[in-house]
KOLNUNU-109997 format. One record per residue (C-alpha): residue number from 0; residue in three letters; chain; y, x, z. Coordinates in nm, 2 decimals, padded with zeros to 4 digits, always signed. Each point is the difference from the previous one (the first is absolute). Layout:
<atoms>
@nr:NUM	rest:Ala	kette:A	c2:Y	c1:X	c3:Z;
...
</atoms>
This chain:
<atoms>
@nr:0	rest:Unk	kette:A	c2:-01.67	c1:+00.85	c3:-05.58;
@nr:1	rest:Unk	kette:A	c2:+00.33	c1:+00.12	c3:+00.12;
@nr:2	rest:Unk	kette:A	c2:+00.14	c1:+00.37	c3:+00.08;
@nr:3	rest:Unk	kette:A	c2:+00.06	c1:-00.08	c3:+00.36;
@nr:4	rest:Unk	kette:A	c2:-00.42	c1:-00.11	c3:+00.02;
@nr:5	rest:Unk	kette:A	c2:-00.07	c1:+00.34	c3:-00.15;
@nr:6	rest:Unk	kette:A	c2:+00.10	c1:+00.19	c3:+00.32;
@nr:7	rest:Unk	kette:A	c2:-00.23	c1:-00.05	c3:+00.31;
@nr:8	rest:Unk	kette:A	c2:+00.30	c1:+00.09	c3:+00.24;
@nr:9	rest:Unk	kette:A	c2:+00.18	c1:-00.30	c3:-00.09;
@nr:10	rest:Unk	kette:A	c2:-00.36	c1:-00.24	c3:+00.00;
@nr:11	rest:Unk	kette:A	c2:+00.02	c1:+00.14	c3:+00.34;
@nr:12	rest:Unk	kette:A	c2:+00.40	c1:-00.09	c3:+00.09;
@nr:13	rest:Unk	kette:A	c2:-00.03	c1:-00.36	c3:-00.16;
@nr:14	rest:Unk	kette:A	c2:-00.30	c1:-00.06	c3:+00.26;
@nr:15	rest:Unk	kette:A	c2:+00.17	c1:+00.14	c3:+00.32;
@nr:16	rest:Unk	kette:A	c2:+00.37	c1:+00.03	c3:-00.13;
@nr:17	rest:Unk	kette:A	c2:+00.16	c1:-00.19	c3:+00.27;
@nr:18	rest:Unk	kette:A	c2:+00.13	c1:+00.08	c3:+00.34;
@nr:19	rest:Unk	kette:A	c2:-00.26	c1:-00.17	c3:+00.17;
@nr:20	rest:Unk	kette:A	c2:-00.31	c1:+00.07	c3:-00.20;
@nr:21	rest:Unk	kette:A	c2:-00.08	c1:+00.36	c3:+00.09;
@nr:22	rest:Unk	kette:A	c2:+00.02	c1:-00.09	c3:+00.39;
@nr:23	rest:Unk	kette:A	c2:-00.22	c1:-00.34	c3:+00.03;
@nr:24	rest:Unk	kette:A	c2:-00.26	c1:+00.25	c3:-00.23;
@nr:25	rest:Unk	kette:A	c2:+00.06	c1:+00.21	c3:+00.27;
@nr:26	rest:Unk	kette:A	c2:-00.05	c1:-00.22	c3:+00.26;
@nr:27	rest:Unk	kette:A	c2:-00.30	c1:-00.14	c3:-00.09;
@nr:28	rest:Unk	kette:A	c2:-00.15	c1:+00.36	c3:-00.05;
@nr:29	rest:Unk	kette:A	c2:+00.00	c1:-00.01	c3:+00.31;
@nr:30	rest:Unk	kette:A	c2:-00.25	c1:-00.31	c3:+00.03;
@nr:31	rest:Unk	kette:A	c2:-00.01	c1:-00.38	c3:-00.07;
@nr:32	rest:Unk	kette:A	c2:+00.27	c1:-00.19	c3:+00.12;
@nr:33	rest:Unk	kette:A	c2:+00.12	c1:-00.37	c3:+00.04;
@nr:34	rest:Unk	kette:A	c2:+00.36	c1:-00.12	c3:-00.17;
@nr:35	rest:Unk	kette:A	c2:+00.18	c1:+00.01	c3:+00.34;
@nr:36	rest:Unk	kette:A	c2:-00.15	c1:+00.31	c3:+00.12;
@nr:37	rest:Unk	kette:A	c2:+00.09	c1:+00.16	c3:-00.27;
@nr:38	rest:Unk	kette:A	c2:+00.35	c1:-00.13	c3:-00.03;
@nr:39	rest:Unk	kette:A	c2:+00.05	c1:+00.16	c3:+00.38;
@nr:40	rest:Unk	kette:A	c2:-00.15	c1:+00.31	c3:-00.12;
@nr:41	rest:Unk	kette:A	c2:+00.28	c1:+00.04	c3:-00.32;
@nr:42	rest:Unk	kette:A	c2:+00.34	c1:-00.07	c3:+00.21;
@nr:43	rest:Unk	kette:A	c2:+00.27	c1:-00.14	c3:-00.19;
@nr:44	rest:Unk	kette:A	c2:-00.20	c1:-00.21	c3:-00.23;
@nr:45	rest:Unk	kette:A	c2:+00.06	c1:-00.38	c3:-00.08;
@nr:46	rest:Unk	kette:A	c2:-00.31	c1:-00.25	c3:-00.05;
@nr:47	rest:Unk	kette:A	c2:+00.12	c1:-00.09	c3:-00.26;
@nr:48	rest:Unk	kette:A	c2:+00.02	c1:+00.35	c3:-00.24;
@nr:49	rest:Unk	kette:A	c2:-00.35	c1:+00.13	c3:+00.22;
@nr:50	rest:Unk	kette:A	c2:-00.19	c1:-00.32	c3:-00.16;
@nr:51	rest:Unk	kette:A	c2:+00.16	c1:+00.10	c3:-00.32;
@nr:52	rest:Unk	kette:A	c2:-00.07	c1:+00.34	c3:-00.01;
@nr:53	rest:Unk	kette:A	c2:-00.36	c1:-00.05	c3:+00.12;
@nr:54	rest:Unk	kette:A	c2:-00.09	c1:-00.27	c3:-00.25;
@nr:55	rest:Unk	kette:A	c2:+00.11	c1:+00.24	c3:-00.26;
@nr:56	rest:Unk	kette:A	c2:-00.21	c1:+00.28	c3:+00.13;
@nr:57	rest:Unk	kette:A	c2:-00.27	c1:-00.29	c3:+00.01;
@nr:58	rest:Unk	kette:A	c2:+00.04	c1:-00.05	c3:-00.33;
@nr:59	rest:Unk	kette:A	c2:+00.00	c1:+00.37	c3:-00.12;
@nr:60	rest:Unk	kette:A	c2:-00.37	c1:+00.06	c3:+00.17;
@nr:61	rest:Unk	kette:A	c2:+00.16	c1:+00.20	c3:+00.26;
@nr:62	rest:Unk	kette:A	c2:-00.03	c1:-00.20	c3:+00.32;
@nr:63	rest:Unk	kette:A	c2:-00.27	c1:-00.27	c3:+00.06;
@nr:64	rest:Unk	kette:A	c2:+00.09	c1:-00.35	c3:+00.18;
@nr:65	rest:Unk	kette:A	c2:-00.30	c1:-00.11	c3:+00.21;
@nr:66	rest:Unk	kette:A	c2:+00.05	c1:-00.35	c3:+00.16;
@nr:67	rest:Unk	kette:A	c2:-00.25	c1:-00.09	c3:+00.26;
@nr:68	rest:Unk	kette:A	c2:-00.05	c1:-00.41	c3:+00.09;
@nr:69	rest:Unk	kette:A	c2:+00.12	c1:-00.19	c3:+00.27;
@nr:70	rest:Unk	kette:A	c2:+00.33	c1:-00.09	c3:+00.14;
@nr:71	rest:Unk	kette:A	c2:+00.25	c1:+00.19	c3:-00.02;
@nr:72	rest:Unk	kette:A	c2:-00.13	c1:+00.13	c3:-00.28;
@nr:73	rest:Unk	kette:A	c2:-00.04	c1:+00.40	c3:+00.04;
@nr:74	rest:Unk	kette:A	c2:+00.08	c1:+00.22	c3:-00.28;
@nr:75	rest:Unk	kette:A	c2:-00.05	c1:+00.35	c3:+00.00;
@nr:76	rest:Unk	kette:A	c2:+00.16	c1:+00.25	c3:-00.23;
@nr:77	rest:Unk	kette:A	c2:-00.19	c1:+00.32	c3:-00.09;
@nr:78	rest:Unk	kette:A	c2:+00.01	c1:+00.30	c3:-00.29;
@nr:79	rest:Unk	kette:A	c2:-00.25	c1:-00.03	c3:-00.27;
@nr:80	rest:Unk	kette:A	c2:-00.18	c1:+00.29	c3:-00.14;
@nr:81	rest:Unk	kette:A	c2:+00.28	c1:+00.08	c3:-00.24;
@nr:82	rest:Unk	kette:A	c2:+00.26	c1:-00.05	c3:+00.25;
@nr:83	rest:Unk	kette:A	c2:-00.16	c1:+00.26	c3:+00.27;
@nr:84	rest:Unk	kette:A	c2:+00.00	c1:+00.24	c3:-00.27;
@nr:85	rest:Unk	kette:A	c2:+00.34	c1:-00.05	c3:-00.08;
@nr:86	rest:Unk	kette:A	c2:+00.10	c1:-00.01	c3:+00.36;
@nr:87	rest:Unk	kette:A	c2:-00.15	c1:+00.36	c3:+00.04;
@nr:88	rest:Unk	kette:A	c2:+00.15	c1:+00.12	c3:-00.27;
@nr:89	rest:Unk	kette:A	c2:+00.37	c1:-00.07	c3:+00.14;
@nr:90	rest:Unk	kette:A	c2:-00.10	c1:+00.23	c3:+00.29;
@nr:91	rest:Unk	kette:A	c2:+00.12	c1:+00.25	c3:-00.17;
@nr:92	rest:Unk	kette:A	c2:+00.32	c1:-00.12	c3:-00.15;
@nr:93	rest:Unk	kette:A	c2:+00.05	c1:-00.12	c3:+00.37;
@nr:94	rest:Unk	kette:A	c2:-00.01	c1:+00.39	c3:+00.12;
@nr:95	rest:Unk	kette:A	c2:+00.22	c1:+00.11	c3:-00.27;
@nr:96	rest:Unk	kette:A	c2:+00.30	c1:-00.27	c3:+00.12;
@nr:97	rest:Unk	kette:A	c2:-00.09	c1:+00.08	c3:+00.34;
@nr:98	rest:Unk	kette:A	c2:+00.06	c1:+00.38	c3:-00.09;
@nr:99	rest:Unk	kette:A	c2:+00.32	c1:-00.07	c3:-00.24;
@nr:100	rest:Unk	kette:A	c2:+00.13	c1:-00.22	c3:+00.28;
@nr:101	rest:Unk	kette:A	c2:-00.04	c1:+00.27	c3:+00.26;
@nr:102	rest:Unk	kette:A	c2:+00.18	c1:+00.18	c3:-00.24;
@nr:103	rest:Unk	kette:A	c2:+00.29	c1:-00.19	c3:-00.06;
@nr:104	rest:Unk	kette:A	c2:+00.05	c1:-00.08	c3:+00.34;
@nr:105	rest:Unk	kette:A	c2:+00.01	c1:+00.35	c3:+00.09;
@nr:106	rest:Unk	kette:A	c2:+00.25	c1:+00.06	c3:-00.28;
@nr:107	rest:Unk	kette:A	c2:+00.25	c1:-00.30	c3:+00.11;
@nr:108	rest:Unk	kette:A	c2:-00.01	c1:+00.16	c3:+00.39;
@nr:109	rest:Unk	kette:A	c2:+00.08	c1:+00.34	c3:-00.13;
@nr:110	rest:Unk	kette:A	c2:+00.28	c1:-00.17	c3:-00.24;
@nr:111	rest:Unk	kette:A	c2:+00.16	c1:-00.16	c3:+00.28;
@nr:112	rest:Unk	kette:A	c2:-00.01	c1:+00.26	c3:+00.28;
@nr:113	rest:Unk	kette:A	c2:-00.27	c1:-00.18	c3:+00.20;
@nr:114	rest:Unk	kette:A	c2:-00.22	c1:+00.29	c3:+00.00;
@nr:115	rest:Unk	kette:A	c2:+00.09	c1:+00.33	c3:+00.16;
@nr:116	rest:Unk	kette:A	c2:+00.03	c1:+00.28	c3:-00.24;
</atoms>
């Protein structure tokens, strides 16, 4: 085991440390979604990148891909138990990020004279 694997934080960031994976987990935390629905809910992500990120999340055991029978093939994505647990752990991080963003925005507004003093 190398030094990077010894720290649990690095393990988590290795799993979700991309631009889109936390957003994918967050959206799937709202409920199972089909590929196109997930893409629309995320915003400016390409189909190629979404497919790649979903494959990695499935491979890592955080997302489950369920393909139904019939034509056209219906494929749904949802969180596994581990994915749901990780998603819940991201909530406090998101709250912290929102607070920091608000502070930063307020400080920038003050610095640029946009706020009345």
